[in-house]
N, C-alpha and C positions, 0 to 999 in steps of 0.2 A: 513536448508538454512535458511542465516537471513536475516530477513524484511528489506528491505528501510527505511531510516528514512523520518520522514515528515517532512519536515519542515515550520516556517511559525503559525504553531498552538498557537493559543491565546484564554485564556480561559476566555478573556473580550470580546469576541466576540461571535455572533450567534452559535448555534450548528449547523445550518447547511452549515454555512461558513466552520467551522471545520472540518465537516462531508466531504464536498467536495474536500478537499487538501487531506484528507484521502484516499477518492473511487480512486481520480485520483492517488495516489500512487500507491495504492493495484491494479489499471487497467491497469497501464503502467508496472507495475511489472509481472504480470501477460502473458500479448502480448509480451513482451520482451524476451516470453521462445518458441514461436509460431513456429518459421522458425526453429528452429533446432528438436523442438517436432515431428515437421511431419517427422523424419526419422525415421524406424523402430529401428534400434540399438541405438536410442538417448535415454536411459532410463532415464540418468542423467537429461536432462531436462528435460522428462515427471511426474517424479518425483518432480522435482523444481517445473513446470507446476501446478500439483497437489495438492501443499504446498499453490500458490500463488492465486489457484481458491478459497482454501479454508477460508483464510485471505480476499479475496473479499467479500465471501458471507457469510464471519462473522460481518463484516462493515454491511452489507447493510440490514442486518437482523435486526439492531438497529436503522438505519438512512433512510431506503428506501423510510419513507413517507416526506422526505426532496425535493425527486426528480422526485414525481410519478412514474410516469407509466414505464418510460423507466430504474428504476432504479429495478421496481418491474420483471418484465423480465430480467434484467441479475442479477439477486440474482438467481430469476430460473434455466436459464441457465450456473451460473457458479456451482451451484451444481448439477444439470447433468455434467458437466464437472469433477467436482469432484469425484464424481460417478464411470464414464467411467475411467476414469484415474487411480482411485483406485482399481479396478479392472484389470488393465493393471499391475499394480504394484503390486497388488496379487500374478499372473504368474512371475512376476520378481525376487519375493522372493522363492515362492514355487520350482520353476525349479535348482537353484543349489543346493536348500537342497535335493531334489530327488536326485540328481548327488551324491552328498556327500555321504547321506546314501548307493547308490544301490553301489556306490565305495566301500564305507566300508564294504558290504556286500561280493563286491568278494576278498577282499584283505583277509578279514578271511575267505571266502574259500578256499585261496591258501593254506593260513596257514594251516589251517586244514588237508586238501590233501597233502600239502608237509610232514606232522608227521604222517601221515598214512602210507606213504613213508617207513619211516624208516631210517636205512640202504641202502636200494635197492640204486642203480648206476646207476636205470634210473624209471622215474615215469609209472605208468600201467598207461593208460586212463580209465579203469573202476571205477579207483578211482575218480575222478575228477564228473562219473554221480551219486557219492552220496555223491557233499559235501551238507554242512547241507542247506545253503539258495538256494538252485539251485533254487526252485520253486518259488521263490520271484522275479525271474529277470524280466520274463517276464512282469509280473503287472506292477514294476516298470519301466520297460520301456516305455511298452501303457503309463503310468500315464506320462509321460517326451514327449511321442507321442501328449499324449491329452492336456499339458499347452503348446508347441511350436503352436498348433493347436488354440486354446482358445486365445491366446497371440496374430496369424495373424487375426483372426477374431473382437476381441477389437479394436485393434491397429485401421482396416479400420473402425472403427464404431464412434471409438475416431476420426476421421482423416474427415470424411463427416460429424460430427457433429459440430465441428469447420468449416469448411467450411459453414456449412448454415450459421451456427451464425454472420458469416461476409456476406453473402450476405443478411441478413436480415438485419445486419446494428444495432445488440444488442450493440456492445460497443461503437460500434459511440455514437447513441443515447444516452448511458451512458456518453460518455464524453462531449456529446454538455451540456446535463444536467446541470451536475456540473462546466463547463466551463461558464453558463449562471450565475448561483448564485455566482462564482469568479467575472463577472464582475459585478455585483450586489452592492457584497461587496466592491470592488474596487471603484465603484461610489461612494458611500457612503463614503467610506474614503475621497475622493477627496475632496466631499461635506464638509464633515468635518472639514479638512483641509482648505479649503475656508471660511466657518464659523467663525473657529477659528482666521486665520488672520483678517475675517471683522474686529471682537469682537477687535483682539487687535488693530487694526487703530484707532475703536473709544473710547476705551479706552485711545488712544496717544489724540487722537481729545479732547478728556472729558478732559485730562489732559494739555492738549496745554488752551482749552480755562478758565479754572481752574486758569492756570498760569498766564493768559495774563487778567484776571479777576481782579487777586491779583499784579499783577504789576498795572491796570488802579488803583484799589484802592488805592495802593500807591503811584501812581503819582498826583494823586488828592488830597491825606490829606498833601505830601509834596508843590504841587500847595497851596492848602490853608494857611500852616502854613507862606508860602512866603510874599505871599497879607497879611496878620498879623502882619509878620515883618514887611514887607514896609509900613504901614498904621502907627506902631509906630513909625518910624522913621522921620514920618513926623510930628507929634505932637511937640507943641508948648513945649518946655521948660520952666518948675514952678518956677527956679531959676532965673528969667529974666538974663539969658546970651546972 
């Protein structure tokens, strides 16, 4: 099962912020399989849920300190869930293997008995009683019964475990812990943007102030020059004109 992509990860942000995004995606991923996994025959959903629980557990093992007790509890429950579904998956893997093996032995015995019959027009039932693997059938059939029964027991345990964690609010508490962290991060980013806008306004005001001061200085110089020129025009001419 391909893991869901985690969006908005930013290496410049604190570890806890990025961890919260990863945990939320892994938690949602695991919970998304619950409805189908509660059906006994949905082996694929149960397998995918096991993988998702493992991924959640792994990320919590390295980041649970960012979220406190809810993450510690969730990490332990994810491990328990992974173990329970892992045992269930073992049964799902073993059952078809045993059945294939049993079918292979039956086919081999049928071929052997047919060979013993030679050119006979019909098969003597006595030949089948000497089939090479005849003593293995009962043990394999018994193993199949055991695996079916154990799978049923493990499935009931898994379903009860999931229901108990729902009642205890294990996953909801983890979700709230990560949400709080992301809310803090969101407010911090908003505050940073407000501060940046304030800095930009201050810089613009200071720039305008400098430009105004420059214009005022230029105007004062112009006024001074104009007054000097005006005084120069009023001075008497020395050529007597």
